[in-house]
Residue, then its C-alpha position, 0 to 999 in steps of 0.5 A: m151644642s149647635e153647629e154655630g155654637i160650636v164654631i164660636h166656642h172654638l174661636v173664642n177659646r183660641v183667643l182666651i188661652r192668651f194671658a192678657a185679659v182679652v174678653l170673649l165674643g158676646t151679646g149680653a145685656v148691661p146690668t140695670l143701674m140704680a138711680a144716682q146716688p152722689s155720695q162718693p167722688r167718681l173713680a177717676a178722682q180716686e186714682t192719685d199719683e200714688f194709685d198710678r204708681l203702685r198700679r204700674e209697679g204691679f203691672d210690671a211685676l205681673y209681666n215679669m211673672d214675679y206674682t208675689a210682688a204683684h199681689d203686694r203692689f196690688e194689696s197696697l193699692g187696695q189699702l190706698a183706695p178701698r172703694h176702687p174696683a182696681a185692686p181686687l180686679y188685678q188680684a183676681t187677674t194675678l191669681w188666674l195667671e199664676i194658675l195658667n203658668r203653674q199648669r204651663r198654659l201660658r202659650s197658646n199653641l201648647f196643646s193646638g188642634n181640635s183635641f184642645f176643645a174636648e169638653a172636660e172637667e178641670k180640677v181647680d184647688p177650691a180655695i184658690d177658686k174661692r179666693l179668685r171669685a171673691f176678688a172678682n165679686a169685690a171688683i163688680g161690687r165696687s163697680q156697681q156702687a160707684l155707678a149707683a152714685h154716678p151711672n155715667d161713670t166711665e171708669a166704673l163701666y170700664y172696670q166692671g166690663m174688665t172684671h167680667g172679661l177676667i171671669a170669662s177668661y178664667e172659666a174658659t181657660v182654667t174651669r173650662s166652663f164655656f157657658s159661663a164664660l160666654r155669659n160673662g163675655l157677654a156684659s164685657v163687650r157691651l159695658h165697653e161699647q157703652v164706655l165708648k159712646l160716653d167717651p169715644d177717647y177712652v182707648d183702652a176700651r177699644l181692646t175689647t170692641g176690637t177683639y169682638n170685631y176681629i172675632m166676628g170677622s173671622l167667622p166662616l161665611y155661613v156663620k157670618i150670614l147667620a150673625a148678620l141676620g141678627g144684626y151682628r157684623g165684624s171685620r178682622e182688619r177693623g179689630l186689628e187697627a182698634i187693637r193697634t190703636v190701644a197698643e200704641h195710645g192706650r193708658w194702661a192697656n197697651d201690653d194687653a193689646r200687643v198680647a192680643l195682637l201677637t195671638f191674632y198676627a200669629r193666626e193670620r200668619r203674619y209672622a214677621d209682625a208677630l215677631q216685632t210685636v213680642s220683640v217689644l214684650a221681650q225687651k220690656y219684660p226680660q223676666n217673662y220666658v213666655f215671651q222668649l218662647e214665643r220669639a223662638g216659635l216665630l223664628i221657626e215659622l220665618g225659617r231662622g232655626a239657628e237663632s230659635r235654638r239659641i233661645f231655647e239653649a239660653l233658657l235651658d242654661n239659665p238656672s232661674r229657668l229650671s222650675v219651667a224646664d219641662l215647658v222649655h224642653y217640650q217647646y224646643a221639641e216641637a220646634l225641632a220636630a217642626q224642622g224635621q228632626p225627630d231624633e233631637a225632638l225625641r230627646h227634648f220630649v223625654a226630657a219634658a216628661t222626666a224634668p223634676k216637677a213637670a206638670a201632669e198635663l205636659e208630662a202626658r203630652a210629651t210622652l205621647r209625642a215622644g211615642q210619635m217621634s219613636d214611630l217616626l224614627g222606626r222604633r216600633d217598641a219604644a213608641t208602644r212603651h210610650y203610649r202604654r205609659v201614657l194610658d196609665m197617666p191622666n187623660v189630657y184632652d185626647s191623649h188617650e185616644q191618640a195613644r190608642r191610635g198609636l198602639k193600633q198603627a204607627y204614627r205618621n207625620a201629617n205633614 
């Protein structure tokens, strides 16, 4: 991959790890449309009050991480409107977020640093992969059928763009097929640009184009110059403004936009803005533990460690959170490490690694970090035991490399 490609690859993937179906940077062509065959009404005509109720209830369940209820509502939606692409798109989205939750990848900073971008094949359950792709293909097929009847149907163009964005997100965060992710991101941006040309008031589509603007505006200067020569420009602030517009005035993508803002504000070190954004989400979706973890992490950045600890302790004391105790302990440990408390951090890293049904990736990373905390505390024998244990586990990004480095030389905090 070229140096320019590597930079774009890294920036795009940092955006995609967030669980909103935010789409990728790209320059792909819009699929060629068939001649008009007006055999069915435009998609908007199929969106009845009952359609909107099921969609709203499905979204609420999805953001509250009740995936069973979300699947149920979207299945009912598909029965109500069997020719509309919304139901299979939402079913595919639900499957994707279920996978990320099971793999503990719903937090963007979980495995930060360049090691996250190491090329590695990920094992995906073939049955789930097949089911997700079947839903996505059905959504694209239904969008294309609607466009065959009405080539300027903005709803059909929007849903086709959303589906390509969902595939891009899945490929980048689960299968780690980055070229496939980029290819699908290509059409998503251009389809939503076409939506906005046809209807400038279609606010939800601005989430995609705003993300594109932000990423283009975030590229290093020398890459920006190369991109500008190809006719591609962007602006971080224009991108953020577009996404804020969706958060405030969008029809269905408001919360997706808030999640995107949360990601970008944190990247910009605008921690107060990020905290305000995630607080809205946490209040609206109290069952979503990820938003609580995000709040806790941002409070650390704002120097409000006592408040952060209370959130972590409340999550650990909540019996309904036992299934994600590994992630809560891990994030708590990282927060403590950031506050210069390696002894307490070590305790929680060990708890994360030994939690019942701990995710394999998290177990490996927690064990590695336990070794590093042991080194900081001068417990070299314990540190080497942790590093050797890491080498007996699956290699998570560069965990084996870091463990070997730790065996050769004691870890020292880079800060």
